[in-house]
C-alpha positions as a Markdown table, in Angstrom:
| # | Residue | x | y | z |
|---|---|---|---|---|
| 1 | Met | 0.0 | 0.0 | 0.0 |
| 2 | Arg | 1.3 | 3.5 | -0.8 |
| 3 | Lys | 0.1 | 6.5 | 1.1 |
| 4 | Ile | 1.2 | 10.0 | 1.8 |
| 5 | Ile | 2.7 | 10.1 | 5.4 |
| 6 | Gly | 3.5 | 13.8 | 5.5 |
| 7 | Glu | 5.2 | 16.7 | 3.8 |
| 8 | Val | 8.8 | 18.1 | 4.0 |
| 9 | Gly | 9.6 | 21.8 | 3.6 |
| 10 | Val | 12.6 | 22.7 | 1.5 |
| 11 | Asp | 14.1 | 26.2 | 1.7 |
| 12 | Ser | 17.7 | 25.5 | 0.5 |
| 13 | Gly | 16.8 | 23.7 | -2.7 |
| 14 | Gln | 18.2 | 20.4 | -1.2 |
| 15 | Ile | 17.2 | 17.7 | 1.1 |
| 16 | Leu | 19.2 | 15.4 | 3.4 |
| 17 | Val | 18.3 | 11.8 | 4.3 |
| 18 | Cys | 19.9 | 10.7 | 7.6 |
| 19 | Asp | 19.2 | 9.0 | 10.9 |
| 20 | Pro | 18.4 | 11.8 | 13.4 |
| 21 | Cys | 20.7 | 10.2 | 16.0 |
| 22 | Tyr | 23.7 | 11.4 | 14.0 |
| 23 | Ile | 22.7 | 15.1 | 14.1 |
| 24 | Asp | 24.0 | 15.5 | 17.6 |
| 25 | Ser | 27.0 | 13.2 | 17.3 |
| 26 | Glu | 28.3 | 13.8 | 13.8 |
| 27 | Trp | 26.8 | 17.1 | 12.4 |
| 28 | Lys | 29.3 | 20.0 | 12.5 |
| 29 | Tyr | 28.6 | 23.7 | 12.1 |
| 30 | Glu | 30.3 | 25.1 | 9.1 |
| 31 | Glu | 29.5 | 28.2 | 7.2 |
| 32 | Cys | 28.4 | 27.5 | 3.6 |
| 33 | Ser | 31.1 | 28.7 | 1.3 |
| 34 | Phe | 30.7 | 28.9 | -2.4 |
| 35 | Asp | 33.9 | 29.2 | -4.4 |
| 36 | Arg | 31.9 | 28.7 | -7.6 |
| 37 | Lys | 34.7 | 29.8 | -9.9 |
| 38 | His | 34.7 | 29.4 | -13.6 |
| 39 | Arg | 37.7 | 29.9 | -16.0 |
| 40 | His | 36.7 | 31.6 | -19.2 |
| 41 | Leu | 38.4 | 30.5 | -22.4 |
| 42 | Asp | 40.3 | 33.9 | -22.4 |
| 43 | Gly | 41.9 | 32.9 | -19.0 |
| 44 | Thr | 39.7 | 35.1 | -16.8 |
| 45 | Val | 38.5 | 33.6 | -13.5 |
| 46 | Leu | 34.9 | 34.5 | -12.8 |
| 47 | Gln | 33.6 | 33.9 | -9.3 |
| 48 | Tyr | 30.0 | 33.8 | -8.2 |
| 49 | Arg | 29.1 | 36.7 | -5.8 |
| 50 | Val | 32.4 | 38.4 | -6.7 |
| 51 | Asp | 32.2 | 38.9 | -10.4 |
| 52 | Phe | 28.5 | 38.4 | -10.8 |
| 53 | Pro | 25.7 | 38.4 | -8.2 |
| 54 | Asn | 23.7 | 35.5 | -9.9 |
| 55 | Tyr | 24.0 | 33.4 | -13.0 |
| 56 | Gly | 21.2 | 35.3 | -14.8 |
| 57 | Val | 22.9 | 38.8 | -14.7 |
| 58 | Val | 24.8 | 39.9 | -17.8 |
| 59 | Ile | 28.6 | 40.2 | -17.3 |
| 60 | Pro | 29.4 | 43.4 | -19.2 |
| 61 | Lys | 32.8 | 42.2 | -20.5 |
| 62 | Tyr | 31.2 | 39.3 | -22.3 |
| 63 | Gly | 27.7 | 40.7 | -23.0 |
| 64 | Lys | 26.2 | 37.4 | -21.7 |
| 65 | Thr | 25.0 | 35.9 | -18.5 |
| 66 | Met | 27.1 | 33.2 | -16.7 |
| 67 | Asn | 24.4 | 30.7 | -17.7 |
| 68 | Gln | 24.8 | 31.7 | -21.3 |
| 69 | Ile | 28.6 | 31.5 | -21.1 |
| 70 | Ile | 28.4 | 28.0 | -19.6 |
| 71 | Ala | 25.8 | 26.9 | -22.1 |
| 72 | Asp | 28.1 | 28.1 | -25.0 |
| 73 | Lys | 31.0 | 26.2 | -23.4 |
| 74 | Glu | 33.1 | 29.4 | -23.1 |
| 75 | Ala | 34.0 | 28.6 | -19.5 |
| 76 | Tyr | 34.5 | 25.6 | -17.3 |
| 77 | Glu | 34.0 | 25.2 | -13.6 |
| 78 | Ile | 37.0 | 25.2 | -11.4 |
| 79 | Pro | 36.6 | 22.5 | -8.7 |
| 80 | Glu | 35.3 | 23.7 | -5.4 |
| 81 | Ser | 37.6 | 23.6 | -2.3 |
| 82 | Pro | 36.4 | 20.7 | -0.1 |
| 83 | Ala | 34.2 | 21.2 | 2.9 |
| 84 | Glu | 36.2 | 21.1 | 6.2 |
| 85 | Tyr | 33.7 | 18.7 | 7.7 |
| 86 | Ser | 32.1 | 15.8 | 5.8 |
| 87 | Phe | 28.6 | 16.1 | 7.6 |
| 88 | Ser | 27.7 | 19.8 | 7.5 |
| 89 | Tyr | 25.6 | 22.3 | 5.7 |
| 90 | Asn | 28.6 | 23.3 | 3.7 |
| 91 | Ala | 29.3 | 19.7 | 2.7 |
| 92 | Cys | 25.6 | 19.4 | 1.6 |
| 93 | Cys | 25.9 | 22.6 | -0.5 |
| 94 | Lys | 29.1 | 21.4 | -2.1 |
| 95 | Lys | 27.3 | 18.2 | -3.2 |
| 96 | Thr | 24.1 | 19.8 | -4.5 |
| 97 | Cys | 25.2 | 23.2 | -6.0 |
| 98 | Arg | 27.0 | 22.1 | -9.1 |
| 99 | Asp | 26.6 | 23.1 | -12.7 |
| 100 | Asp | 26.1 | 19.5 | -13.8 |
| 101 | Glu | 22.4 | 18.7 | -13.0 |
| 102 | Glu | 23.1 | 15.0 | -13.0 |
| 103 | Glu | 25.7 | 15.4 | -10.2 |
| 104 | Asn | 23.6 | 17.5 | -7.8 |
| 105 | Asn | 23.6 | 14.8 | -5.1 |
| 106 | Gly | 26.0 | 12.7 | -3.1 |
| 107 | Gln | 27.1 | 10.6 | -0.2 |
| 108 | Leu | 28.0 | 12.2 | 3.1 |
| 109 | Asn | 30.5 | 10.4 | 5.3 |
| 110 | Tyr | 31.0 | 9.9 | 9.0 |
| 111 | Glu | 33.7 | 11.9 | 10.7 |
| 112 | Ala | 35.9 | 8.8 | 10.6 |
| 113 | Gly | 35.6 | 8.9 | 6.8 |
| 114 | His | 33.4 | 5.9 | 5.9 |
| 115 | Pro | 30.0 | 6.4 | 4.1 |
| 116 | Gly | 26.6 | 6.1 | 5.6 |
| 117 | Val | 25.9 | 9.2 | 7.7 |
| 118 | Gly | 23.6 | 10.6 | 5.1 |
| 119 | Val | 22.7 | 11.3 | 1.5 |
| 120 | Val | 21.9 | 14.7 | 0.0 |
| 121 | Thr | 20.2 | 15.7 | -3.2 |
| 122 | Ser | 18.9 | 18.8 | -4.8 |
| 123 | Ser | 15.1 | 19.1 | -5.0 |
| 124 | Gly | 13.4 | 19.1 | -8.4 |
| 125 | Tyr | 12.3 | 22.7 | -8.7 |
| 126 | Gly | 14.1 | 24.1 | -5.6 |
| 127 | Asp | 12.2 | 25.4 | -2.6 |
| 128 | Gly | 8.8 | 24.2 | -1.7 |
| 129 | Val | 6.7 | 21.8 | 0.3 |
| 130 | Tyr | 6.9 | 18.2 | -1.1 |
| 131 | Pro | 4.8 | 15.1 | -0.2 |
| 132 | Val | 6.4 | 12.1 | 1.3 |
| 133 | Val | 5.0 | 8.8 | 0.2 |
| 134 | Ala | 5.5 | 5.5 | 2.0 |
| 135 | Asp | 5.3 | 2.1 | 0.5 |
| 136 | Ile | 3.9 | 0.0 | 3.4 |
| 137 | Asp | 3.9 | -3.8 | 3.5 |
| 138 | Asp | 0.3 | -5.0 | 3.5 |
| 139 | Lys | 1.0 | -8.0 | 5.7 |
| 140 | Thr | 3.3 | -6.5 | 8.3 |
| 141 | Gly | 2.5 | -2.8 | 8.2 |
| 142 | Arg | 6.2 | -2.0 | 8.1 |
| 143 | Val | 7.5 | 0.8 | 5.9 |
| 144 | Lys | 9.4 | -0.7 | 2.9 |
| 145 | Ser | 10.5 | 2.6 | 1.4 |
| 146 | Ile | 9.7 | 6.3 | 1.3 |
| 147 | Thr | 9.7 | 8.6 | -1.7 |
| 148 | Val | 9.8 | 12.4 | -1.6 |
| 149 | Val | 8.0 | 13.6 | -4.7 |
| 150 | Phe | 9.8 | 16.6 | -6.1 |
| 151 | Ile | 8.3 | 16.4 | -9.6 |
| 152 | Asp | 5.1 | 14.5 | -10.3 |
| 153 | Asp | 5.6 | 12.3 | -13.4 |
| 154 | Glu | 2.3 | 13.6 | -14.8 |
| 155 | Glu | 3.8 | 17.1 | -14.9 |
| 156 | Asp | 7.1 | 16.1 | -16.4 |
| 157 | Asp | 6.9 | 15.7 | -20.2 |
| 158 | Ser | 10.6 | 14.6 | -20.4 |
| 159 | Ile | 9.8 | 11.2 | -18.8 |
| 160 | Ser | 8.8 | 8.5 | -21.3 |
| 161 | Glu | 5.7 | 6.4 | -20.9 |
| 162 | Glu | 7.9 | 3.4 | -20.6 |
| 163 | Ser | 9.9 | 5.0 | -17.8 |
| 164 | Arg | 6.7 | 5.8 | -16.0 |
| 165 | Glu | 5.5 | 2.2 | -16.3 |
| 166 | Glu | 8.9 | 0.9 | -15.1 |
| 167 | Glu | 8.7 | 3.3 | -12.1 |
| 168 | Asp | 5.1 | 2.3 | -11.3 |
| 169 | Asp | 6.2 | -1.4 | -11.5 |
| 170 | Phe | 9.2 | -0.7 | -9.2 |
| 171 | Leu | 7.0 | 1.2 | -6.7 |
| 172 | Asn | 4.4 | -1.5 | -6.8 |
| 173 | Asn | 7.2 | -4.2 | -6.5 |
| 174 | Asp | 6.3 | -5.7 | -9.9 |
| 175 | Pro | 9.3 | -7.1 | -11.8 |
| 176 | Pro | 9.6 | -5.8 | -15.4 |
| 177 | Asp | 8.3 | -8.0 | -18.3 |
| 178 | Asp | 11.9 | -8.8 | -19.4 |
| 179 | Glu | 13.2 | -10.8 | -16.5 |
| 180 | Asp | 16.8 | -10.5 | -17.8 |
| 181 | Asp | 16.7 | -6.8 | -17.0 |
| 182 | Tyr | 15.3 | -7.3 | -13.5 |
| 183 | Asp | 17.6 | -5.9 | -10.7 |
| 184 | Pro | 16.0 | -6.7 | -7.3 |
| 185 | Arg | 17.9 | -4.0 | -5.5 |
């Protein structure tokens, strides 16, 4: 059985999944720092909040916004300096605030360095209030999984009908028609 068990508010454009017991023992306070530097093809280093206040403002020297410069492949991102602590707001931001939309998520590690303290991802459209759906075992009543719905498939035209059916099958725990492609994870 699937049912909405609540909502989660997002004000930073990202969400963290973790066991709350680690917040007191592992979470470290660290100011969020965005290096967000890009090297233009002419050699100039352009830094967010230093050379441009946001990615939608025209940079006079180039007559384009930073978004346009990146889209035109006229600049590449210089890697961020690492967060001092692996489980902090800064570490979350470093994982989710990247130019590559497919890489706006990641594993957060325990202070000792091994994975598992949490996972962070950017939310679909940024800030908002999103439903949390639980898949509950009909026999035991135990929660099998939860899903935070950032983008409803019905609203996203980029998702194929086949992908929707596969997702429905997965969420309903039905294996795909082609058993060779079935991954039970």
